[in-house]
C-alpha positions in Angstrom: 97.8 96.0 26.7 94.2 95.7 25.8 92.6 99.0 26.8 89.1 97.6 26.5 89.8 94.9 29.0 91.6 97.3 31.4 88.4 99.5 31.3 85.9 96.7 31.7 87.8 95.5 34.7 88.1 99.1 36.1 84.4 99.6 35.5 83.7 96.6 37.7 86.0 97.8 40.5 84.3 101.3 40.3 80.8 99.7 41.0 82.3 97.8 43.8 83.7 101.1 45.1 80.6 103.1 44.8 78.6 100.2 46.6 81.2 100.2 49.4 80.9 104.1 49.9 77.1 104.2 49.5 76.4 101.4 51.9 79.0 102.4 54.6 77.9 106.0 54.5 74.6 105.0 56.3 76.8 103.0 58.9 79.2 105.6 59.8 78.5 107.6 63.2 80.0 110.8 62.2 77.8 113.3 60.0 80.8 114.7 58.4 82.1 111.3 57.5 78.9 110.2 56.1 78.8 113.2 54.0 82.4 112.3 52.7 81.5 108.9 51.9 78.2 110.0 50.0 80.3 112.5 48.1 83.0 110.0 47.1 80.1 107.5 45.9 78.9 110.3 43.7 82.5 110.9 42.2 82.7 107.0 41.8 79.5 107.3 39.8 81.0 109.9 37.6 84.0 107.4 37.0 81.5 104.7 36.1 79.9 107.0 33.6 83.2 108.1 32.1 84.6 104.7 32.0 81.2 103.4 30.4 81.6 106.2 27.6 85.1 105.1 27.1 84.1 101.5 26.4 81.0 102.5 24.4 83.4 104.4 22.1 85.7 101.5 21.8 82.8 99.3 21.0 81.9 101.8 18.2 85.2 101.3 16.6 86.6 104.7 17.7 89.7 105.4 19.6 90.1 106.3 23.2 88.7 109.8 23.7 91.0 112.3 25.1 90.4 112.6 29.0 87.9 115.2 30.1 87.7 114.9 33.8 89.7 117.1 36.1 93.0 115.8 37.2 91.8 115.3 40.8 88.5 114.6 42.4 86.5 117.8 43.4 85.5 116.5 46.8 88.9 115.4 47.7 90.3 119.0 47.1 87.5 120.7 48.9 87.8 118.3 51.8 91.6 119.2 51.9 90.9 123.0 51.6 88.1 123.1 54.3 89.7 120.8 56.9 87.1 118.1 56.7 89.8 115.7 57.9 90.1 117.4 61.3 86.2 117.5 61.7 85.8 113.9 61.0 88.6 112.6 63.0 87.1 114.1 66.1 84.6 111.3 66.6 85.8 108.6 64.2 87.3 106.0 66.7 84.2 103.5 65.9 84.7 104.0 62.2 88.4 103.3 62.1 88.0 99.9 60.2 85.8 101.6 57.6 88.1 104.3 57.1 91.0 102.1 56.7 89.1 100.1 54.1 88.1 103.2 52.2 91.9 104.1 52.1 92.9 100.7 50.9 90.1 100.6 48.2 91.2 104.0 46.8 94.9 103.1 46.9 94.3 100.0 45.0 92.4 102.0 42.4 95.2 104.5 42.0 97.8 101.6 41.8 95.8 99.8 39.4 95.3 102.8 37.0 99.1 103.8 37.4 100.3 100.2 36.5 97.8 100.1 33.5 99.2 103.5 32.5 102.7 102.5 32.4 101.9 99.6 30.1 99.8 101.9 27.8 100.4 104.7 25.3 98.8 107.5 23.7 95.3 108.7 24.7 94.7 105.4 26.7 97.8 106.4 28.8 96.6 109.8 29.5 93.0 108.4 30.4 94.6 105.9 32.9 97.1 108.5 34.3 94.1 110.8 35.0 92.1 108.2 36.7 95.0 107.3 38.8 95.5 110.9 40.0 91.9 111.2 40.8 91.9 108.1 43.0 95.2 109.1 44.4 93.4 112.2 45.8 90.7 110.0 47.4 93.4 107.9 48.8 95.2 110.7 50.3 91.9 112.1 51.8 91.1 108.8 53.6 94.6 108.1 54.8 94.5 111.4 56.5 91.1 110.8 58.0 92.1 107.5 59.2 95.4 108.5 60.6 93.8 111.5 62.4 91.3 109.3 64.1 93.7 106.6 65.0 96.1 109.2 66.5 93.2 110.5 68.8 92.3 106.7 69.4 95.8 105.9 70.5 95.8 108.9 73.0 92.7 107.8 74.7 93.0 106.2 78.0 92.2 102.5 78.3 88.8 101.8 77.9 87.7 104.8 75.8 
């Protein structure tokens, strides 16, 4: 596999993800959800910077540098430990479609990186596996947020 082509594609997807989270942070009704989306947008920016540096190294004729990012995203780990999921789900019924889309975006990212890693080797494989794990943390966070909010919605009397 051509690692540069993979990274160029990934860079475009990361820009789209950042845009989605930034724009929807302002639309969400719940303050904790807004905070979560803003934090994920910041993590996506770090992905953009990291992938851009990888591409620049390849353009300069260097090998793919070793991964330097943590195995999972800081925000997703913090959200898990501080039960942000429970706080967010309390008033997220109106935001269910946005949460579902966030989950699907992150799942697509994780699956893309995992697939690309399975077809790569060496440092390129390590970089792609690390990005897959990071996106997988985001995926799990938004899945939990969505599922908690949906569970509450499903138990509401008809008409809200």
